C-alpha positions in Angstrom: -6.2 14.7 17.9 -4.9 13.4 14.8 -4.1 16.6 12.4 -4.9 16.0 9.0 -5.0 18.2 6.1 -7.5 18.0 3.3 -5.5 17.8 0.2 -4.7 20.9 -1.5 -3.0 21.7 -4.6 -2.5 24.1 -7.5 -1.5 23.3 -10.9 -0.9 25.1 -14.2 -2.1 22.8 -16.6 -5.7 20.6 -16.5 -6.3 19.8 -20.4 -3.4 19.8 -22.3 -2.7 17.5 -25.5 0.4 15.4 -25.0 3.3 15.7 -27.4 5.7 12.5 -28.1 9.4 12.9 -27.0 12.2 11.7 -24.7 13.2 12.6 -21.2 16.1 11.7 -18.8 16.3 11.7 -15.1 18.6 12.5 -12.2 18.3 12.0 -8.4 19.5 13.7 -5.5 23.1 13.6 -5.0 23.4 12.7 -9.0 21.9 16.2 -10.1 23.9 18.8 -10.7 25.5 20.5 -7.8 25.0 24.3 -9.0 21.3 23.6 -10.0 20.5 21.3 -6.7 21.8 24.3 -4.9 19.9 27.0 -7.2 16.7 24.9 -6.2 17.4 24.8 -2.5 17.6 28.3 -2.3 14.2 28.9 -4.1 12.9 25.8 -1.8 14.2 27.7 1.7 12.4 31.1 0.4 8.8 29.0 -0.5 9.2 27.1 3.1 9.9 30.6 4.8 6.8 32.5 3.0 4.2 29.6 3.6 5.1 29.1 6.9 4.7 32.9 7.9 1.6 32.8 5.7 3.1 35.3 3.2 1.3 35.1 0.5 2.9 37.8 -2.0 6.0 35.9 -1.3 4.7 32.5 -2.3 3.3 34.1 -5.7 6.3 35.7 -6.4 7.9 32.1 -6.8 5.1 30.8 -8.9 4.4 30.5 -12.8 2.1 33.3 -14.0 -0.6 31.0 -15.5 -0.5 29.2 -11.7 -1.5 32.8 -10.1 -3.8 33.7 -12.6 -6.1 30.0 -12.9 -5.5 29.4 -8.8 -5.8 32.6 -6.4 -8.1 31.3 -4.1 -6.5 28.0 -3.6 -3.3 29.2 -3.6 -4.2 31.4 -0.1 -6.0 28.3 1.1 -3.2 26.2 1.0 -0.9 28.8 2.6 -3.3 29.6 5.4 -3.9 25.6 6.2 -0.3 24.5 6.2 1.0 27.4 8.1 -1.6 26.9 10.9 -1.7 23.2 10.9 2.0 22.2 10.3 3.7 25.2 11.6 7.6 24.5 11.3 10.9 26.4 11.2 12.9 23.9 8.7 12.2 21.4 6.4 13.6 18.1 5.3 14.1 17.0 1.7 12.6 13.4 0.9 13.9 13.2 -2.6 14.4 15.1 -5.3 14.7 14.7 -9.2 15.9 16.9 -12.3 14.0 15.6 -15.5 15.6 17.1 -18.8 12.9 16.5 -21.9 13.3 16.8 -25.6 10.1 18.6 -25.8 7.2 20.2 -23.8 3.5 18.8 -23.1 5.1 15.2 -22.5 4.5 13.1 -19.7 7.1 12.6 -16.9 7.0 9.8 -15.3 9.5 8.9 -12.4 9.5 5.6 -10.0 10.5 6.1 -6.7 10.2 4.6 -3.0 11.5 1.6 -1.4 10.4 -2.2 -2.4 7.5 -2.1 0.0 6.3 1.4 -0.6 7.2 2.2 -4.4 5.7 5.5 -5.6 5.6 7.0 -8.8 5.6 10.5 -9.8 3.5 11.6 -13.1 2.9 14.8 -14.3 2.5 16.8 -17.8 6.1 18.7 -18.5 5.3 22.1 -19.4 9.3 22.9 -19.8 12.2 21.3 -21.3 13.8 21.4 -17.8 12.0 20.5 -15.0 12.7 19.9 -11.2 10.9 18.2 -8.2 11.4 18.4 -4.7 9.3 16.6 -2.2 9.7 18.3 1.4 8.6 17.4 4.6 8.1 20.0 7.5 10.1 18.8 10.7 8.6 18.6 13.8 5.4 16.7 13.2 4.6 13.3 14.3 1.8 13.1 11.2 3.9 14.2 8.4 2.6 16.6 5.3 4.3 16.2 2.2 5.0 19.4 0.2 5.4 18.5 -3.5 6.9 21.0 -5.8 7.4 21.4 -9.3 9.4 23.5 -11.0 10.2 24.8 -14.6 12.9 26.3 -16.3 11.6 29.3 -18.2 14.4 31.0 -19.8 17.0 31.2 -17.2 14.8 31.4 -14.3 12.9 28.7 -12.4 9.1 28.7 -11.5 6.6 26.9 -10.1 4.3 24.8 -12.1 2.6 22.2 -9.7 2.5 22.8 -5.6 1.0 20.5 -3.9 0.3 19.8 -0.1 -1.2 16.1 1.4 -0.9 13.9 4.3 2.3 11.6 4.1 2.2 9.2 6.9 0.7 9.2 10.3 2.8 8.6 13.5 5.8 8.2 10.7 3.7 5.1 9.4 3.0 5.2 5.6 0.3 3.5 3.6 2.3 0.2 3.6 3.0 0.0 7.1 -0.7 0.5 8.1 -1.7 -2.1 5.1 0.4 -4.8 6.9 -0.9 -3.7 10.2 -4.5 -4.3 8.8 -3.8 -7.5 7.0 -2.0 -9.0 10.7 -5.0 -7.7 12.6 -7.3 -9.3 9.9 -5.5 -12.7 10.3 -6.4 -12.6 14.1 -9.9 -12.0 13.0 -9.8 -8.6 14.4 -11.8 -7.4 11.9 -12.6 -3.7 12.9 -9.1 -3.2 13.8 -8.3 -4.1 10.4 -10.6 -1.7 8.7 -9.3 1.0 10.8 -5.8 0.2 9.9 -6.4 0.0 6.2 -8.2 3.4 6.4 -5.4 5.0 8.0 -3.7 3.7 5.0 -5.8 5.1 2.5 -5.5 8.6 4.2 -1.7 8.6 3.1 -2.4 6.9 0.0 -2.6 10.4 -2.1 -0.3 13.2 -0.8 -0.4 14.9 -4.2 -3.4 13.5 -6.0 -2.6 11.9 -9.3 0.8 13.3 -9.2 2.0 10.7 -6.7 0.6 7.4 -6.4 1.6 4.0 -4.3 2.1 1.1 -6.9 0.2 -0.9 -4.4 -3.0 1.5 -4.2 -5.4 -0.9 -6.3 -4.6 -3.6 -3.7 -4.8 -1.5 -0.7 -8.5 -0.2 -2.0 -9.4 -4.1 -3.0 -8.5 -5.1 0.7 -10.5 -2.2 2.1 -13.6 -2.9 -0.2 -13.2 -6.5 0.9 -13.3 -5.6 4.7 -16.2 -3.1 4.4 -18.3 -6.0 2.6 -17.6 -8.3 5.2 -18.4 -6.0 8.3 -21.7 -4.9 6.1 -22.6 -8.5 6.4 -21.8 -9.6 9.7 -23.3 -5.8 11.3 -25.9 -3.7 10.7 -25.3 -0.3 12.0 -26.9 1.4 14.2 -26.7 -1.3 16.7 -28.7 -1.0 19.5 -27.0 -2.7 22.4 -30.4 -4.4 23.8 -29.0 -6.1 26.7 -28.6 -2.5 28.3 -31.4 -0.7 29.7 -30.7 2.5 28.0 -30.6 0.9 24.6 -27.5 3.0 23.2 -27.2 2.9 19.6 -23.6 2.3 18.1 -23.4 4.1 14.3 -20.0 4.7 13.7 -16.7 3.3 14.8 -13.4 4.8 13.1 -9.4 5.5 14.2 -8.0 8.3 16.0 -4.6 8.8 15.8 -2.6 10.5 19.0 0.7 10.7 20.0 0.1 7.7 22.2 -1.0 5.7 18.9 -4.2 4.6 17.3 -7.4 4.5 19.4 -10.5 3.4 17.8 -13.7 5.8 18.6 -17.0 4.6 19.0 -20.0 7.2 18.1 -23.1 6.2 19.4 -26.8 7.8 20.3 -27.8 7.8 24.1 -31.1 8.6 25.8 -29.2 10.0 28.7 -28.9 13.6 28.5 -25.3 14.7 27.8 -25.3 16.8 30.7 -25.4 14.0 33.1 -21.8 12.8 33.2 -22.1 10.3 36.0 -25.2 8.3 34.3 -23.0 8.5 31.0 -20.3 6.9 32.5 -22.1 4.1 34.1 -23.4 3.6 30.8 -20.1 3.3 28.9 -19.0 0.9 31.3 -21.9 -1.3 30.4 -21.5 -0.6 26.5 -17.5 -1.5 27.0 -18.5 -5.3 28.3 -20.8 -5.8 25.0 -18.3 -4.1 22.5 -15.5 -6.3 23.6 -17.9 -9.5 22.6 -19.1 -7.7 19.3 -16.2 -6.6 18.0 -13.4 -8.7 18.8 -10.0 -7.3 19.7 -11.1 -3.9 19.6 -9.4 -3.3 23.0 -6.2 -5.2 22.4 -2.8 -3.5 21.9 -3.7 0.1 22.3 -4.3 2.6 24.9 -7.9 2.6 25.1 -11.3 3.2 23.1 -13.1 6.4 23.0 -16.7 6.6 23.5 -18.3 9.7 22.1 -22.1 10.0 23.3 -24.7 12.1 21.3 -28.2 12.7 21.3 -29.2 12.7 17.9 -28.0 11.1 15.1 -25.9 13.1 12.4 -27.7 15.4 10.2 -25.7 16.5 7.1 -22.7 19.1 8.4 -24.9 20.4 11.3 -22.6 20.4 14.3 -24.0 18.5 17.2 -22.8 18.3 20.9 -21.5 15.1 22.0 -19.8 13.7 25.3 -16.6 12.1 24.8 -14.9 9.5 27.5 -11.7 7.5 27.1 -11.8 3.9 28.5 -8.1 3.5 28.8 -6.8 0.0 29.3 -4.9 -0.8 32.2 -2.0 -2.9 31.4 
């Protein structure tokens, strides 16, 4: 099952006026060695505290204002990351040291590759700022920890701490956007929507602090596909050729280790206890699904079918029966 984390963030500033000043940035190996080693030791402490659900240890590294304003959010972040992304080690994606002529100015740092340019932007609370982008090791769907330190006198403290989805199956927004375009060109509309929705899941690993430069392009493409799908399909869609008249109301992607698999949610008249009848219904449904949603069975392990007895009603939990219609290669 896809392991996703709600974007959690804690930041010391919300509403502050920006001053006018200048800044200079060094990255990775160009950062002063002693300073880089000093931050590494702090990152090691932070990572260990997060993974051991040690709220006291994390709070000791935070700026006072951050603790005062975001106590509960800090606890939520630590608990969720330690539970959903347990790891014994991390890797550094990138590091940046920014020297500012004054405080209260925007620090803007362009980074990334040509196809997946990232821009980091935040309000500098200190003249000396340090950005660490950390990824816990050992996960197919990777989390990004964005840690931004400020120098208070002779001590580094964390001003900003974010945790958000960085990629899914080691693929990021640029990868899924490309797959979405390729599938759209094949007239595989549903697959195209699913791939671009996966791209959107990874677009904001640190809310407004980190943005992809092609974010607007990806969002516009998604909107275009949704508009096209809405004109082509009306959901819920009743499969009239099947005696039990199942009603398809949602199609979305799920990411497993084997790859992306579409999930079809539908309402059935069959009892969820009658698994034999549900399986027979599913076998009839897949014939119609192949016709309706071109390409949905192509280039993947299979398609999930989730049978429900009723349509969704807010956040009310509902029972369902889930079946994988595996594709034989």
